[in-house]
C-alpha positions in Angstrom: 0.0 0.0 0.0 2.7 2.5 1.1 5.1 1.2 -1.4 2.5 1.2 -4.2 1.8 4.9 -3.6 5.3 5.9 -4.5 4.8 6.9 -8.2 7.4 9.6 -8.4 9.9 8.7 -11.1 13.5 8.3 -9.9 15.7 11.3 -10.4 18.2 10.8 -13.2 21.8 10.2 -11.9 24.4 12.9 -12.2 27.0 12.1 -14.9 30.3 11.0 -13.2 32.6 11.3 -16.2 34.4 14.7 -16.5 34.9 15.9 -20.1 38.4 16.9 -21.2 39.3 20.5 -20.3 39.6 21.5 -23.9 36.0 20.4 -24.7 33.4 22.7 -23.2 30.5 20.9 -21.5 26.9 21.5 -22.7 25.3 19.5 -20.0 25.0 22.2 -17.4 26.8 22.8 -14.1 25.6 19.5 -12.6 27.9 17.6 -14.9 31.0 19.0 -13.2 29.9 18.0 -9.7 30.3 14.7 -8.0 27.0 12.9 -7.2 27.5 13.8 -3.5 28.0 17.5 -4.3 25.0 17.6 -6.6 22.8 16.0 -3.9 24.0 18.5 -1.3 23.3 21.4 -3.6 19.8 20.0 -4.4 19.0 19.8 -0.7 20.0 23.4 -0.3 17.8 24.5 -3.1 14.8 22.6 -1.7 15.5 24.2 1.7 15.5 27.6 0.1 12.1 27.0 -1.4 10.7 25.8 1.9 12.0 29.0 3.6 10.6 31.3 0.8 14.1 32.3 -0.4 13.6 30.9 -3.9 10.5 30.4 -6.1 9.5 27.0 -7.3 10.2 28.0 -10.9 13.8 29.0 -10.0 14.2 25.8 -8.1 13.0 23.7 -11.0 15.5 25.3 -13.3 18.4 25.0 -10.9 17.6 21.4 -10.1 17.3 20.5 -13.8 20.9 21.7 -14.2 21.9 19.3 -11.4 20.1 16.4 -13.0 17.5 16.4 -10.2 13.7 16.9 -10.1 11.8 19.4 -8.0 9.9 18.0 -5.0 7.1 20.3 -3.8 7.5 21.3 -0.1 5.4 19.3 2.4 2.8 21.3 4.3 3.1 20.9 8.0 -0.5 20.2 9.2 0.4 19.2 12.7 -1.5 20.9 15.5 0.3 23.0 18.1 -0.1 20.1 20.6 1.4 17.6 18.1 4.4 19.8 17.4 5.0 20.2 21.1 4.9 16.4 21.7 7.1 15.7 18.7 9.7 18.2 19.9 9.6 16.7 23.4 10.0 13.1 22.1 12.9 13.4 19.7 14.2 10.4 17.7 15.9 7.6 19.5 19.3 6.0 18.8 19.4 2.7 16.9 20.4 0.7 20.0 17.5 2.1 22.0 14.8 0.3 20.2 13.5 -3.1 21.5 13.3 -5.8 18.8 12.4 -9.2 20.2 13.2 -12.1 17.8 11.9 -14.8 20.2 15.3 -16.5 20.6 15.7 -18.9 23.5 17.8 -17.5 26.4 21.5 -17.5 25.6 21.0 -18.2 21.8 22.8 -15.7 19.6 21.4 -14.2 16.4 22.6 -15.6 13.1 24.5 -13.4 10.7 21.3 -13.0 8.6 19.4 -11.9 11.7 22.1 -9.5 12.8 22.1 -7.9 9.3 18.3 -7.5 9.4 18.5 -6.1 13.0 21.0 -3.5 11.9 18.8 -2.5 9.0 15.6 -2.3 11.1 17.3 -0.1 13.7 18.6 2.1 10.9 15.1 2.6 9.4 13.7 3.4 12.8 16.4 5.8 13.8 16.7 7.6 10.5 12.9 8.1 10.3 13.2 10.0 13.6 10.8 7.7 15.5 11.0 8.0 19.3 11.6 4.9 21.3 8.0 4.0 22.2 6.7 4.7 18.7 9.4 2.7 17.1 8.8 -0.3 19.4 5.1 -0.1 18.6 5.9 -0.1 14.9 8.0 -3.2 15.3 5.4 -4.9 17.3 2.7 -4.1 14.8 4.6 -5.5 11.9 5.5 -8.6 13.8 1.8 -9.1 14.7 0.8 -8.5 11.1 3.2 -11.1 9.7 2.0 -13.6 12.2 -1.6 -13.0 11.1 -0.9 -13.1 7.4 1.7 -15.9 7.3 -0.6 -18.6 6.1 -2.8 -16.5 3.8 -3.1 -17.3 0.2 -2.7 -14.7 -2.5 -6.5 -14.3 -2.8 -6.8 -13.9 1.0 -4.0 -11.3 1.1 -5.8 -9.3 -1.6 -9.0 -9.3 0.4 -7.0 -8.4 3.5 -5.4 -5.5 1.8 -8.7 -4.2 0.5 -10.2 -4.4 4.0 -7.3 -2.6 5.6 -7.4 0.1 2.8 -11.1 0.7 3.7 -10.0 1.4 7.3 -7.5 4.0 6.1 -10.2 5.6 3.9 -12.4 6.0 6.9 -9.7 7.8 8.9 -8.0 9.9 6.2 -10.9 10.3 3.7 -10.0 12.5 0.7 -6.4 13.1 2.1 -5.5 9.5 2.0 -3.7 9.4 -1.4 -1.6 12.5 -0.4 -0.7 10.9 2.9 0.3 7.6 1.3 2.5 9.4 -1.2 4.2 11.3 1.6 4.8 8.0 3.5 6.2 6.5 0.3 8.6 9.4 -0.1 10.0 8.8 3.4 10.3 5.1 2.8 12.2 5.7 -0.5 14.6 8.0 1.4 15.2 5.4 4.1 15.7 2.7 1.4 18.5 4.8 0.0 20.3 4.8 3.4 19.7 1.1 4.1 17.9 -1.1 1.4 15.3 -3.6 2.5 12.4 -1.6 3.9 10.3 -1.8 0.7 10.8 -5.5 0.6 9.7 -5.9 4.2 6.6 -3.8 3.6 5.8 -6.0 0.5 6.1 -9.2 2.5 2.8 -11.0 3.3 0.8 -7.8 3.4 2.7 -6.1 6.2 2.6 -2.7 4.4 -1.1 -3.1 3.8 -2.0 -3.3 7.5 -3.9 -0.1 8.4 -1.9 0.5 11.6 1.5 0.0 9.9 0.5 2.4 7.1 -0.9 4.9 9.5 2.3 4.9 11.7 4.4 5.4 8.5 2.3 8.3 7.1 2.2 10.0 10.6 5.9 9.7 11.0 6.5 10.9 7.4 4.9 14.2 8.3 7.2 14.6 11.3 10.1 13.5 9.2 9.7 16.2 6.6 8.5 18.9 9.0 11.7 18.6 11.0 13.7 19.5 8.0 12.3 23.0 7.6 14.5 25.9 8.7 
């Protein structure tokens, strides 16, 4: 559900080959920058739009030169109370989240489990979730996977439709926008540590209404905290 809402085409990569000094480049200033430098400049441009220092038209032109696409600023619709709570409960560190893999006492995690554990903690921490919310997110995904583990494809489809109706009841006409926002955050977390999209596509875990709701709510905090 969340992963399916991400319909924004991937930005074209910045060329990494530098033309000979004698041959003038016609590809724009972005061609002379490393991918890291272009990404940093793109983030500055987006920040200038959010703070009102640059118009969207100017930003689109500048980002095109860098081989990037313009992303419209996210409106902060949190209430004053929500902003106060979000400020009080800042994001937790990776090691602060509680993830129970159900191992017997004294049994150590396999290398595969250790790798997943590191990824999961990265997603939680980089999304900015506070400890309690992150723990709740992990518990909800675990419960969902237990519920859907033996479902057939047809049963999973029915399950997804039923969960989507729950989201429609809560978010009404704002649902598609909220899902797209959640998908944007997931895409950014995926760049840092791949695997989150695959997890959300596993046995309907991303279709669960509570999982999707936790993601879209955190996405609003995630992007709101970036604003100057």
